[in-house]
C-alpha positions in Angstrom: -110.7 -236.2 -100.2 -114.5 -236.1 -100.2 -115.7 -232.6 -99.1 -119.5 -233.3 -99.6 -119.8 -233.7 -95.8 -118.2 -230.3 -95.4 -120.7 -228.8 -97.8 -123.6 -230.4 -96.1 -122.3 -229.2 -92.7 -122.0 -225.7 -94.1 -125.6 -225.7 -95.3 -126.8 -226.9 -92.0 -124.9 -224.2 -90.1 -126.2 -221.5 -92.5 -129.7 -222.8 -92.0 -129.2 -222.7 -88.2 -127.8 -219.2 -88.3 -130.8 -218.0 -90.4 -133.2 -219.7 -87.9 -131.4 -218.1 -84.9 -131.7 -214.7 -86.6 -135.5 -215.1 -87.0 -135.8 -216.3 -83.4 -133.9 -213.3 -82.1 -136.1 -210.9 -84.1 -139.2 -212.6 -82.8 -137.9 -212.4 -79.3 -137.3 -208.7 -79.7 -140.8 -208.2 -81.1 -142.3 -210.2 -78.2 -140.3 -208.2 -75.6 -141.6 -205.0 -77.1 -145.2 -206.3 -77.0 -144.7 -207.4 -73.4 -143.5 -203.9 -72.4 -146.5 -202.3 -74.2 -148.9 -204.6 -72.4 -147.2 -204.0 -69.1 -147.6 -200.2 -69.6 -151.2 -200.7 -70.6 -151.9 -202.8 -67.5 -150.2 -200.2 -65.3 -152.3 -197.4 -66.9 -155.5 -199.5 -66.5 -154.7 -200.1 -62.8 -153.9 -196.4 -62.2 -157.1 -195.3 -64.0 -159.1 -197.2 -61.5 -160.7 -199.7 -64.0 -161.1 -202.8 -62.0 -161.1 -206.4 -63.1 -164.8 -206.6 -62.5 -165.3 -203.9 -65.1 -163.5 -206.0 -67.6 -165.4 -209.1 -66.6 -168.7 -207.3 -67.0 -167.7 -206.1 -70.5 -166.6 -209.6 -71.4 -169.8 -211.2 -70.2 -171.9 -208.7 -72.2 -169.9 -209.5 -75.4 -170.2 -213.2 -74.7 -173.9 -213.0 -74.4 -174.3 -211.0 -77.6 -172.1 -213.4 -79.5 -174.1 -216.4 -78.2 -177.3 -214.7 -79.3 -175.9 -214.1 -82.8 -174.6 -217.7 -82.9 -178.0 -219.0 -81.9 -179.6 -216.9 -84.7 -177.2 -218.3 -87.3 -177.8 -221.9 -86.1 -181.5 -221.3 -86.8 -180.7 -220.4 -90.4 -178.9 -223.7 -90.9 
């Protein structure tokens, strides 16, 4: 009886188990990150920092990066 198919199946199952273990670990890591971000969001909301404050900071950073980028383009 040829058992090569059984050996091939065994390898595929082992590979699938390994991949599932990796995915479960990644899922756990992502869940932890989500919980941390949710806590940070709740803290930010309770501290009174509004979304407009974040937008203002983002716009300032964007403008500075654009200015640096323009300066670099002139060098090229």
